[in-house]
Backbone bond lengths (Angstrom), bond angles and torsions (degrees), N, CA, C in turn:
res aa  C-N    CA-C-N  psi(-1)  N-CA   C-N-CA  omega(-1)  CA-C   N-CA-C  phi
1 M - - - 1.460 - - 1.579 111.82 -
2 R 1.332 108.07 -42.28 1.593 114.95 -178.19 1.497 106.96 -65.88
3 I 1.277 121.27 -32.27 1.460 125.08 -178.04 1.501 111.16 -66.54
4 I 1.312 114.31 -44.45 1.558 121.10 175.12 1.550 110.20 -61.01
5 E 1.378 117.18 -43.17 1.400 122.46 -176.40 1.554 108.04 -68.10
6 R 1.349 118.24 -41.29 1.476 121.47 179.64 1.547 111.77 -66.90
7 R 1.387 117.68 -38.28 1.424 118.94 179.60 1.546 109.11 -68.55
8 F 1.361 114.37 -40.74 1.430 118.20 176.85 1.487 113.58 -60.50
9 A 1.333 120.08 -44.20 1.419 124.30 176.92 1.598 112.83 -65.56
10 D 1.301 113.93 -39.34 1.442 113.78 172.87 1.490 120.62 -66.11
11 S 1.403 114.12 -36.70 1.503 119.19 174.03 1.441 109.31 -69.70
12 F 1.330 118.71 -37.16 1.449 123.04 -178.97 1.587 110.53 -66.47
13 R 1.276 115.34 -36.52 1.473 121.64 -178.63 1.583 104.96 -73.88
14 R 1.343 118.87 -43.67 1.473 119.23 174.89 1.443 115.10 -58.40
15 S 1.303 115.44 -46.54 1.509 117.46 179.65 1.508 110.65 -65.68
16 K 1.326 120.38 -31.51 1.441 120.26 175.16 1.430 112.53 -67.69
17 V 1.330 117.05 -38.85 1.549 120.86 175.88 1.453 109.83 -62.79
18 W 1.290 120.41 -47.96 1.435 122.76 174.81 1.488 116.84 -58.59
19 L 1.333 115.17 -40.87 1.407 120.67 177.47 1.557 111.85 -60.00
20 V 1.451 117.16 -44.71 1.346 117.63 -177.25 1.518 108.60 -74.59
21 A 1.308 118.31 -34.36 1.501 117.82 179.30 1.564 109.52 -66.47
22 G 1.305 115.78 -35.90 1.542 121.13 177.90 1.574 108.76 -66.31
23 A 1.233 116.70 -44.45 1.519 120.63 174.64 1.457 114.40 -57.40
24 I 1.355 118.05 -45.63 1.453 124.68 176.58 1.554 110.57 -63.68
25 L 1.284 115.32 -47.71 1.582 118.03 179.07 1.582 110.01 -66.37
26 A 1.300 119.21 -29.64 1.468 118.50 177.64 1.477 115.71 -75.18
27 T 1.368 115.78 -23.50 1.421 119.33 -178.95 1.546 109.50 -78.40
28 I 1.221 120.99 -25.82 1.472 127.97 -174.63 1.648 104.61 -59.89
29 P 1.344 118.35 -62.07 1.453 117.49 -174.58 1.538 110.64 -68.21
30 L 1.380 114.61 -31.77 1.493 115.74 -179.36 1.530 114.36 -70.27
31 S 1.350 112.44 -30.24 1.495 114.53 178.35 1.575 113.65 -65.54
32 G 1.320 115.91 -23.50 1.468 120.91 178.86 1.499 108.34 -68.97
33 C 1.307 117.40 -28.93 1.521 119.46 -172.81 1.590 108.30 -83.27
34 S 1.228 118.86 -12.90 1.501 115.00 179.40 1.504 110.36 -75.29
35 T 1.316 113.52 148.82 1.487 118.27 179.99 1.578 109.55 -100.92
36 S 1.343 114.79 -67.21 1.432 117.85 179.97 1.497 106.08 -157.58
37 V 1.328 116.36 150.51 1.465 122.69 -177.50 1.561 104.15 -68.65
38 A 1.303 118.20 -35.55 1.497 120.31 -177.01 1.540 111.44 -65.25
39 D 1.305 117.47 -21.23 1.493 121.95 -178.99 1.516 109.99 -81.39
40 L 1.346 120.94 -19.25 1.378 119.44 179.84 1.563 112.49 -67.15
41 P 1.305 114.24 139.06 1.513 118.04 -177.62 1.478 115.63 -59.18
42 I 1.284 118.19 -34.75 1.576 122.65 177.99 1.447 111.74 -70.11
43 V 1.278 117.63 -41.07 1.555 117.32 -172.31 1.546 105.54 -86.11
44 G 1.284 124.47 -51.11 1.394 123.96 -177.91 1.508 116.48 70.63
45 V 1.342 117.55 -176.64 1.507 123.96 -175.96 1.505 106.98 -104.48
46 P 1.301 118.89 136.89 1.452 118.12 178.81 1.465 112.85 -64.33
47 E 1.409 116.62 159.77 1.433 118.73 179.30 1.470 113.22 -67.79
48 G 1.337 117.59 146.39 1.329 122.78 178.40 1.552 116.21 85.91
49 A 1.304 115.02 -2.97 1.453 121.85 -178.77 1.530 107.64 -76.61
50 P 1.241 117.95 136.77 1.552 118.42 177.57 1.501 108.97 -69.36
51 K 1.406 110.79 148.07 1.486 118.70 179.17 1.493 111.82 -64.54
52 R 1.258 115.61 145.84 1.461 120.03 177.66 1.487 110.68 -75.76
53 P 1.363 117.63 142.08 1.439 113.63 173.65 1.449 115.74 -70.59
54 K 1.311 116.46 146.67 1.501 122.13 179.72 1.485 109.22 -65.91
55 D 1.356 118.18 -36.78 1.454 119.12 179.71 1.583 105.59 -107.09
56 P 1.337 117.06 116.33 1.404 116.26 -177.58 1.549 115.30 -69.64
57 G 1.237 119.22 -5.54 1.482 123.35 178.66 1.480 112.85 95.11
58 A 1.326 114.34 175.26 1.505 122.51 -176.26 1.465 108.67 -87.79
59 F 1.301 119.24 158.30 1.452 121.22 175.95 1.473 111.37 -74.47
60 P 1.355 119.92 152.46 1.411 115.96 -176.37 1.486 110.82 -68.74
61 A 1.312 113.93 154.78 1.463 117.74 178.64 1.514 116.27 -79.07
62 V 1.281 116.07 91.45 1.504 120.45 -172.70 1.477 111.98 -78.46
63 H 1.281 121.78 -17.64 1.497 123.34 -176.04 1.481 111.28 -99.76
64 D 1.337 119.61 1.39 1.535 118.94 -179.89 1.539 104.38 -73.35
65 V 1.280 112.39 144.01 1.510 122.61 177.07 1.519 107.87 -89.81
66 P 1.285 123.07 134.23 1.458 119.01 174.50 1.518 116.59 -64.49
67 A 1.317 113.30 156.32 1.514 116.69 -177.95 1.548 109.19 -65.74
68 P 1.276 115.61 150.92 1.489 116.89 176.93 1.410 116.45 -65.21
69 R 1.364 119.46 154.56 1.484 122.37 -171.39 1.554 107.22 -65.04
70 G 1.322 120.05 152.53 1.411 125.51 176.27 1.521 108.59 -86.46
71 D 1.305 117.58 -37.94 1.528 118.73 179.61 1.558 107.34 -109.28
72 A 1.277 115.80 158.37 1.406 123.07 177.09 1.535 116.67 -78.52
73 A 1.246 121.82 155.74 1.465 122.52 176.80 1.489 109.50 -69.43
74 L 1.312 116.21 175.59 1.469 121.79 -178.79 1.593 111.00 -65.89
75 D 1.219 116.35 139.15 1.452 120.67 176.11 1.636 105.96 -81.33
76 P 1.248 118.61 152.06 1.423 122.45 -177.09 1.547 118.48 -49.06
77 A 1.334 116.79 -35.69 1.442 123.62 179.05 1.512 110.49 -68.64
78 E 1.296 113.41 -47.53 1.463 118.33 176.35 1.502 116.88 -60.94
79 Q 1.289 114.52 -37.03 1.440 123.60 177.00 1.533 109.66 -65.57
80 V 1.274 119.95 -45.57 1.545 126.75 179.32 1.510 105.04 -62.73
81 R 1.317 123.23 -42.02 1.433 126.80 -177.98 1.489 109.53 -63.93
82 I 1.372 119.39 -47.62 1.416 124.37 -175.66 1.544 105.23 -65.42
83 E 1.307 117.34 -48.26 1.517 118.25 -179.10 1.522 112.33 -60.21
84 S 1.261 122.08 -37.85 1.444 124.97 176.09 1.538 110.26 -62.71
85 E 1.359 118.12 -42.85 1.517 121.71 179.44 1.525 107.14 -63.10
86 L 1.336 117.31 -45.08 1.408 119.68 -177.59 1.583 113.57 -66.33
87 A 1.296 115.91 -35.20 1.486 121.04 173.34 1.567 111.79 -68.25
88 A 1.327 118.80 -35.86 1.426 124.31 178.98 1.610 107.47 -70.10
89 A 1.338 117.40 -38.77 1.470 119.90 -179.60 1.530 106.50 -69.84
90 R 1.415 118.43 -42.30 1.427 116.90 177.36 1.451 114.47 -60.27
91 D 1.285 121.57 -39.21 1.442 125.81 177.84 1.495 115.29 -66.39
92 R 1.391 113.87 -36.86 1.495 116.79 174.04 1.546 112.18 -66.66
93 Q 1.336 114.86 -39.44 1.519 116.91 178.72 1.450 108.52 -67.21
94 A 1.348 120.53 -42.51 1.474 119.47 -178.99 1.573 112.95 -60.10
95 G 1.386 113.00 -42.10 1.407 119.96 175.24 1.524 116.50 -60.72
96 A 1.340 114.41 -45.27 1.426 121.69 175.59 1.593 109.89 -59.73
97 A 1.307 115.74 -47.98 1.495 117.00 179.76 1.459 113.33 -66.00
98 A 1.354 118.69 -37.12 1.489 115.90 173.02 1.500 118.14 -67.34
99 A 1.360 115.52 -29.18 1.400 121.78 173.35 1.485 114.88 -69.20
100 A 1.310 112.32 -37.14 1.535 118.31 177.29 1.539 114.29 -73.59
101 S 1.368 117.42 -28.98 1.431 121.08 -177.19 1.515 110.51 -89.55
102 A 1.308 118.71 -15.66 1.450 125.98 -179.13 1.476 111.30 -66.31
103 P 1.388 120.29 137.46 1.486 118.31 -176.06 1.546 105.86 -73.74
104 S 1.348 112.84 138.41 1.470 116.78 -175.56 1.532 106.34 -89.33
105 A 1.357 115.29 157.12 1.512 122.09 -172.07 1.590 102.81 -75.20
106 P 1.322 116.09 150.57 1.465 117.23 176.42 1.562 110.55 -65.90
107 A 1.356 113.76 149.87 1.430 116.64 -176.49 1.448 116.56 -68.81
108 G 1.316 122.72 -29.48 1.405 128.54 177.66 1.494 115.48 -72.58
109 K 1.267 122.91 -32.46 1.402 126.15 -173.57 1.530 114.01 -102.78
110 K 1.326 115.85 137.70 1.456 118.46 178.97 1.508 111.43 -144.83
């Protein structure tokens, strides 16, 4: 008797797993068909929401090339000058931070 009960329980468990797996797999293609929750007649659109346009508009032009630059990029000499200014500013800040974090000498001893 226990063997029959065990087989029944196993087959019931397997069928339950297949049922859940089938439900999950069925929702994948059906979810692609849904448009929006607000479009459902039961849910509706909240008050004060602007009306949707009848024509959603065209897709953005993703293959358009941007216009050429109006001004030229930095010349090498100007780039070297700017990099040296930035390096000098970095060194000044590092020196100031090191001086601020260094322990100061006691006031009574010199």
